[in-house]
C-alpha positions as a Python dict, from the first residue, in 0.01 Angstrom:
ca = {
    (1, 'X'): (0, 0, 0),
    (2, 'X'): (-200, -321, -50),
    (3, 'X'): (-8, -599, -193),
    (4, 'X'): (-299, -818, -304),
    (5, 'X'): (-440, -750, -660),
    (6, 'X'): (-781, -885, -705),
    (7, 'X'): (-812, -1126, -987),
    (8, 'X'): (-1191, -1197, -993),
    (9, 'X'): (-1481, -1249, -760),
    (10, 'X'): (-1714, -1531, -748),
    (11, 'X'): (-2080, -1557, -615),
    (12, 'X'): (-2108, -1883, -413),
    (13, 'X'): (-2457, -2016, -322),
    (14, 'X'): (-2476, -2151, 72),
    (15, 'X'): (-2697, -2441, 161),
    (16, 'X'): (-2941, -2216, 321),
    (17, 'X'): (-2990, -2064, -20),
    (18, 'X'): (-2805, -1742, 63),
    (19, 'X'): (-2494, -1627, -138),
    (20, 'X'): (-2180, -1452, -71),
    (21, 'X'): (-1873, -1330, -272),
    (22, 'X'): (-1539, -1495, -257),
    (23, 'X'): (-1232, -1318, -414),
    (24, 'X'): (-950, -1451, -556),
    (25, 'X'): (-640, -1240, -505),
    (26, 'X'): (-274, -1237, -626),
    (27, 'X'): (-3, -1101, -411),
    (28, 'X'): (216, -850, -637),
    (29, 'X'): (534, -904, -432),
    (30, 'X'): (518, -1301, -403),
    (31, 'X'): (280, -1432, -671),
    (32, 'X'): (96, -1612, -401),
    (33, 'X'): (-289, -1638, -375),
    (34, 'X'): (-558, -1559, -130),
    (35, 'X'): (-924, -1665, -114),
    (36, 'X'): (-1131, -1434, 94),
    (37, 'X'): (-1490, -1403, 176),
    (38, 'X'): (-1684, -1063, 165),
    (39, 'X'): (-1686, -1069, 549),
    (40, 'X'): (-1327, -1133, 588),
    (41, 'X'): (-1374, -1401, 838),
    (42, 'X'): (-1259, -1647, 579),
    (43, 'X'): (-913, -1591, 455),
    (44, 'X'): (-694, -1863, 287),
    (45, 'X'): (-337, -1746, 192),
    (46, 'X'): (-171, -2024, -39),
    (47, 'X'): (181, -2018, -170),
    (48, 'X'): (146, -2025, -564),
    (49, 'X'): (233, -2390, -673),
    (50, 'X'): (96, -2546, -351),
    (51, 'X'): (-231, -2336, -381),
    (52, 'X'): (-271, -2442, -775),
    (53, 'X'): (-210, -2823, -660),
    (54, 'X'): (-463, -2780, -360),
    (55, 'X'): (-734, -2632, -571),
    (56, 'X'): (-683, -2869, -875),
    (57, 'X'): (-724, -3171, -613),
    (58, 'X'): (-1029, -3019, -467),
    (59, 'X'): (-1204, -2980, -801),
    (60, 'X'): (-1135, -3347, -893),
    (61, 'X'): (-1267, -3464, -562),
    (62, 'X'): (-1573, -3268, -577),
    (63, 'X'): (-1644, -3365, -935),
    (64, 'X'): (-1564, -3731, -847),
    (65, 'X'): (-1822, -3730, -559),
    (66, 'X'): (-2099, -3560, -772),
    (67, 'X'): (-2045, -3769, -1067),
    (68, 'X'): (-1994, -4099, -859),
    (69, 'X'): (-2301, -4033, -637),
    (70, 'X'): (-2521, -4061, -925),
    (71, 'X'): (-2397, -4359, -1099),
    (72, 'X'): (-2396, -4171, -1418),
    (73, 'X'): (-2775, -4152, -1449),
    (74, 'X'): (-2774, -3776, -1367),
    (75, 'X'): (-2797, -3500, -1638),
    (76, 'X'): (-2488, -3270, -1531),
    (77, 'X'): (-2550, -2993, -1784),
    (78, 'X'): (-2635, -2759, -1480),
    (79, 'X'): (-2274, -2826, -1389),
    (80, 'X'): (-2140, -2665, -1714),
    (81, 'X'): (-2373, -2353, -1663),
    (82, 'X'): (-2252, -2332, -1280),
    (83, 'X'): (-1880, -2335, -1393),
    (84, 'X'): (-1946, -2075, -1686),
    (85, 'X'): (-1815, -1742, -1645),
    (86, 'X'): (-2155, -1597, -1736),
    (87, 'X'): (-2292, -1628, -1362),
    (88, 'X'): (-2012, -1500, -1167),
    (89, 'X'): (-2056, -1176, -957),
    (90, 'X'): (-1835, -975, -1188),
    (91, 'X'): (-2104, -986, -1453),
    (92, 'X'): (-2365, -842, -1236),
    (93, 'X'): (-2595, -1148, -1236),
    (94, 'X'): (-2645, -1429, -1031),
    (95, 'X'): (-2844, -1744, -1117),
    (96, 'X'): (-2958, -1931, -805),
    (97, 'X'): (-2898, -2307, -840),
    (98, 'X'): (-3092, -2416, -530),
    (99, 'X'): (-3423, -2581, -539),
}
């Protein structure tokens, strides 16, 4: 029996313009988290609280580098759209944010 329960999948754009799905799952027995791509060649297993702290810090660093690299002159409304639930792969739609 599979101990990993899917929470949600997200479509992530690659620099080359392609996209792939990443799935966040929770272990039914331990509560730990897993992030896995569709191909199965990337699997990240994280203990529950260290996984939360890791992802929180990654988001803070990415936001900091994105916001800081434009000296506040950039319109970041696209970021709100990108982070909304409307464009994840569970909704059946995908908006390409590449140029």
